[in-house]
C-alpha positions in Angstrom: -60.1 50.1 -141.3 -63.5 50.6 -139.8 -64.2 53.4 -142.4 -63.4 50.9 -145.1 -65.9 48.3 -143.8 -68.7 51.1 -143.9 -67.9 51.8 -147.2 -68.0 48.2 -148.4 -71.2 47.7 -146.5 -72.7 50.6 -148.1 -71.7 49.3 -151.6 -73.0 45.8 -150.6 -76.5 47.2 -149.7 -76.5 49.3 -152.9 -75.8 46.3 -155.2 -78.3 44.2 -153.5 -80.8 46.9 -154.1 -79.9 47.1 -157.8 -80.3 43.4 -158.1 -83.7 43.3 -156.2 -84.9 46.3 -158.6 -83.7 44.3 -161.8 -85.7 41.2 -160.7 -88.7 43.2 -160.0 -88.5 44.8 -163.4 -88.3 41.3 -164.9 -91.4 40.2 -162.8 -93.5 43.4 -164.1 -92.4 42.6 -167.6 -93.6 39.0 -167.3 -96.8 39.8 -165.8 -97.6 42.4 -168.3 -96.9 40.0 -171.1 -99.0 37.5 -169.4 -102.0 40.0 -169.3 -101.6 41.1 -172.8 -100.9 37.7 -174.4 -103.4 35.1 -173.3 -102.4 31.5 -173.5 -103.5 29.2 -176.3 -105.7 27.2 -173.9 -107.7 30.3 -172.9 -108.2 31.2 -176.5 -109.4 27.7 -177.2 -111.9 27.8 -174.3 -113.3 31.1 -175.7 -113.7 29.4 -179.1 -115.6 26.6 -177.8 -118.0 29.0 -176.0 -118.6 30.9 -179.1 -119.0 27.7 -181.2 -121.7 26.6 -178.7 -123.5 29.9 -179.2 -123.6 29.9 -183.1 -123.9 26.2 -183.8 -127.5 24.8 -183.3 -127.3 21.4 -181.5 -130.4 19.2 -181.9 -132.5 19.5 -178.7 -130.1 22.2 -177.1 -131.3 25.9 -177.1 -128.3 28.3 -176.3 -129.2 30.5 -173.3 -128.5 33.8 -174.6 -129.3 35.8 -171.4 -127.0 33.5 -169.5 -124.3 34.1 -172.1 -124.6 37.8 -172.0 -124.3 37.8 -168.2 -121.3 35.6 -168.6 -119.7 38.0 -170.8 -120.3 40.9 -168.8 -118.7 39.1 -165.8 -115.7 37.7 -167.7 -114.9 40.5 -170.1 -114.8 43.1 -167.5 -111.2 41.8 -167.0 -108.8 43.0 -169.8 -106.8 39.7 -170.2 -110.2 37.9 -170.7 -111.1 40.5 -173.4 -107.8 40.1 -175.2 -108.4 36.2 -175.3 -112.2 36.7 -176.4 -111.1 39.1 -179.1 -108.7 36.5 -180.6 -111.5 33.8 -180.5 -113.9 36.3 -182.1 -111.4 37.1 -184.8 -111.2 33.1 -185.6 -115.0 33.1 -185.7 -115.2 36.1 -188.1 -112.7 34.6 -190.5 -114.1 30.9 -190.3 -117.9 31.7 -189.8 -118.6 35.1 -191.2 -122.3 34.7 -191.4 -122.5 33.2 -187.9 -120.4 36.0 -186.7 -122.4 38.8 -188.1 -125.6 37.1 -186.5 -123.8 36.8 -183.3 -122.2 40.0 -183.0 -125.2 42.2 -184.0 -127.2 41.0 -181.0 -124.6 41.8 -178.3 -124.6 45.5 -178.7 -126.1 46.2 -175.2 -123.6 44.0 -173.5 -120.6 46.1 -175.2 -122.4 49.3 -174.4 -122.3 48.2 -170.7 -118.9 47.0 -170.6 -117.8 50.4 -172.2 -119.1 52.0 -169.1 -117.5 49.5 -166.8 -114.0 50.2 -168.5 -114.5 54.0 -168.3 -113.9 53.5 -164.5 -110.6 51.6 -165.1 -107.0 52.6 -165.8 -105.7 54.2 -168.9 -104.2 50.8 -170.1 -107.6 48.9 -169.8 -109.5 51.7 -171.4 -107.1 51.7 -174.2 -107.5 48.0 -174.6 -111.3 48.3 -174.8 -111.2 51.0 -177.3 -108.8 48.9 -179.4 -111.4 46.1 -179.1 -114.2 48.4 -180.4 -111.9 49.6 -183.3 -111.2 45.9 -184.3 -114.9 44.9 -184.0 -117.0 48.0 -184.7 -120.1 46.0 -185.6 -120.6 45.5 -181.8 -121.9 49.0 -181.6 -125.2 48.0 -183.4 -127.3 50.5 -185.3 -127.9 52.8 -182.5 -124.4 53.4 -181.0 -124.8 56.9 -179.4 -124.4 55.6 -175.8 -121.3 53.6 -176.7 -120.0 56.7 -178.6 -120.5 59.0 -175.7 -118.9 56.6 -173.4 -115.8 56.1 -175.5 -115.4 59.9 -175.9 -115.2 60.1 -172.1 -112.1 57.8 -172.2 -110.2 61.1 -173.3 -110.3 62.2 -169.7 -107.0 61.4 -168.1 -105.7 59.9 -171.4 -102.4 59.3 -172.9 -101.6 59.5 -176.7 -102.1 55.9 -177.1 -105.5 55.8 -175.5 -106.5 58.9 -177.6 -105.5 57.1 -180.8 -107.5 54.1 -180.0 -110.6 56.1 -179.1 -110.5 58.0 -182.3 -109.9 54.8 -184.3 -112.8 53.0 -182.6 -115.1 55.9 -183.5 -113.9 56.0 -187.1 -114.5 52.2 -187.2 -118.2 52.9 -185.9 -118.4 55.7 -188.5 -119.6 58.2 -186.0 -119.2 61.7 -187.6 -120.2 63.6 -184.4 -118.1 61.3 -182.3 -115.0 62.1 -184.4 -115.6 65.7 -184.3 -116.3 65.8 -180.5 -113.1 64.0 -179.9 -110.9 66.5 -182.0 -112.9 69.2 -180.1 -111.7 67.9 -176.9 -108.1 67.3 -178.1 -108.2 71.1 -178.9 -109.8 72.3 -175.9 -107.6 70.6 -173.5 -104.5 71.2 -175.4 -103.6 67.4 -176.0 -101.0 66.6 -178.6 -101.4 64.1 -181.3 -99.2 64.4 -184.4 -101.0 65.3 -187.5 -100.0 62.4 -189.5 -101.3 60.0 -186.7 -104.6 61.9 -186.8 -104.8 61.7 -190.5 -104.2 58.0 -190.7 -106.9 57.3 -188.1 -109.4 59.7 -190.0 -108.6 57.8 -193.2 -110.0 54.5 -191.8 -113.4 56.2 -191.3 -115.9 53.6 -192.3 -118.9 56.0 -193.1 -119.3 58.6 -195.8 -115.8 60.3 -196.0 -117.2 63.3 -197.8 -119.8 64.1 -195.0 -117.1 63.8 -192.4 -114.7 66.0 -194.6 -117.4 68.8 -194.6 -118.1 68.6 -190.8 -114.3 68.5 -190.1 -113.4 71.5 -192.3 -116.3 73.5 -191.0 -115.1 73.0 -187.4 -111.4 73.2 -188.2 -111.5 77.2 -188.4 -111.5 77.2 -184.5 -108.9 74.4 -184.0 -105.2 74.5 -183.7 -102.9 74.4 -186.6 -101.9 70.8 -185.9 -105.4 69.4 -186.2 -106.3 71.8 -189.2 -103.3 70.3 -191.1 -104.5 66.7 -190.2 -108.0 67.6 -191.7 -106.6 69.1 -194.8 -104.4 66.0 -195.3 -107.4 63.7 -194.8 -109.4 65.6 -197.4 -106.5 65.5 -199.7 -106.6 61.7 -199.8 -110.1 61.4 -201.1 -111.7 64.6 -202.4 -111.2 67.0 -205.2 -114.0 69.1 -204.1 -112.1 71.6 -202.1 -110.0 73.0 -205.1 -111.9 76.3 -205.0 -112.2 76.3 -201.1 -108.6 76.0 -200.4 -107.4 78.7 -202.9 -107.9 81.6 -200.5 -105.7 80.0 -198.0 -102.7 80.0 -200.4 -103.1 83.7 -200.5 -103.5 84.3 -197.0 -100.3 85.4 -195.4 -101.8 85.2 -191.9 -102.4 81.5 -192.3 -99.5 79.5 -190.6 -96.8 78.0 -192.9 -97.7 74.4 -191.9 -101.4 74.9 -192.9 -100.3 76.6 -196.2 -97.8 73.8 -197.0 -100.6 71.2 -196.6 -102.8 73.2 -198.9 -100.0 73.2 -201.4 -99.6 69.6 -201.2 -103.3 69.3 -201.9 -102.9 70.8 -205.3 -100.3 68.3 -206.0 -102.9 65.5 -205.6 -105.6 67.4 -207.3 -104.2 69.4 -210.3 -106.1 72.7 -210.6 -105.2 75.3 -213.3 -106.2 78.5 -211.2 -103.8 77.3 -208.5 -100.8 77.5 -210.7 -100.2 81.3 -210.7 -100.5 81.4 -207.0 -98.1 78.5 -206.6 -95.6 80.3 -208.9 -95.8 83.2 -206.3 -94.3 80.9 -203.7 -91.3 80.3 -206.0 -90.7 84.0 -207.1 -91.7 85.9 -204.0 -91.9 83.7 -200.9 -89.2 84.3 -197.9 -90.3 80.8 -196.4 -88.0 78.1 -197.9 -90.3 75.3 -197.0 -93.2 76.8 -198.9 -91.0 77.4 -201.7 -89.8 73.8 -201.8 -93.3 72.5 -201.5 -94.4 74.7 -204.4 -91.6 73.6 -206.5 -92.4 69.9 -206.1 -96.0 70.4 -206.8 -95.5 72.6 -209.9 -93.3 69.9 -211.4 -96.4 67.9 -211.6 -98.4 70.4 -213.6 -98.5 70.3 -217.3 -96.1 73.1 -218.7 -97.5 76.3 -220.1 -95.0 77.6 -222.9 -96.0 81.2 -222.6 -95.0 81.3 -218.9 -91.7 79.5 -219.3 -89.3 82.3 -220.4 -90.5 84.5 -217.4 -89.9 81.7 -214.9 -86.4 81.0 -216.3 -85.4 84.6 -216.3 -86.6 85.1 -212.7 -84.9 82.1 -211.3 -81.5 83.0 -212.9 -81.2 86.1 -210.8 -82.9 85.0 -207.6 -82.6 81.1 -207.0 -79.9 78.5 -206.4 -79.4 75.7 -208.8 -81.9 73.3 -207.0 -84.5 75.7 -207.6 -83.5 76.3 -211.1 -83.4 72.5 -211.7 -87.0 72.1 -210.4 -88.6 75.0 -212.2 -87.0 73.9 -215.5 -88.9 70.5 -215.3 -92.2 71.9 -216.7 -90.1 73.5 -219.6 -88.3 70.4 -220.5 -91.5 68.5 -220.5 -93.1 71.0 -222.8 -90.0 71.1 -225.0 -90.1 67.3 -225.3 -93.8 67.3 -226.2 -93.0 70.0 -228.9 -90.2 67.9 -230.4 -92.1 64.7 -230.6 -95.2 66.5 -231.9 -93.0 67.9 -234.8 
């Protein structure tokens, strides 16, 4: 009897603890939402503040120094920064000229705020990096100090923070900033999926050709994941690497991931001299992923009649139906062209 009561008592305590933990989690979720989703009234207050700064009222001169001190004090809290960002977005869409005039004169404020946020938590640093990525104009014409501070956010960062920092630097258009962040990611063994890196790099606001040159030069010392992202980035905008990438196709010491990325490059940028090398992946490669990549890319190339019979003969003896089907696509294309031509 007594032992049964003890069991029920323990079960009761356990249930109370579970219920308390559940309410605690609900409270944390509610608190997080309230911090990240500012109220409409708070956003409207910021709209009024910004409106007074951009609209000239007869007899009233906005005190810019007081406004900057006010921004430093208020925007050092992430919840105020989020509300300010929404009001700023409204200003940008409704009064674009006034927005440009306002934001270009505030770069010193946002440089100082970047330093303030560098001392804060990961979430708050992520929030500020996201703000800079959304409004890169706040960096001004000489963003070196801001760029260096944003790079420091990589210390003790998570993948979300690193993504936002890279996005902010791409928004600013800082070539050296982007290179330095990727170098840090490599040196510290931090992970970011190559597709995620590629997407952020593709939003670079400056000259992508210049960025591509710097990245490719440095990528020789980076890990394969970053190198693949660089190749994918270059694939999206430049055909100038058709000769540069050819040796990688023939380099058996290069990783399959890097060679596959280069193969896909030649699918976006058709290049005759790459054809025989791509053919080698079909006839001689033991890596099925590289073979499949070469097959899909070669299907995009104009067929060459003299090469067709050799390919067909080789495939009959060595490859399955899928390979046969894909390598016959160029032949069928050539045959149709010949029939139409006659």
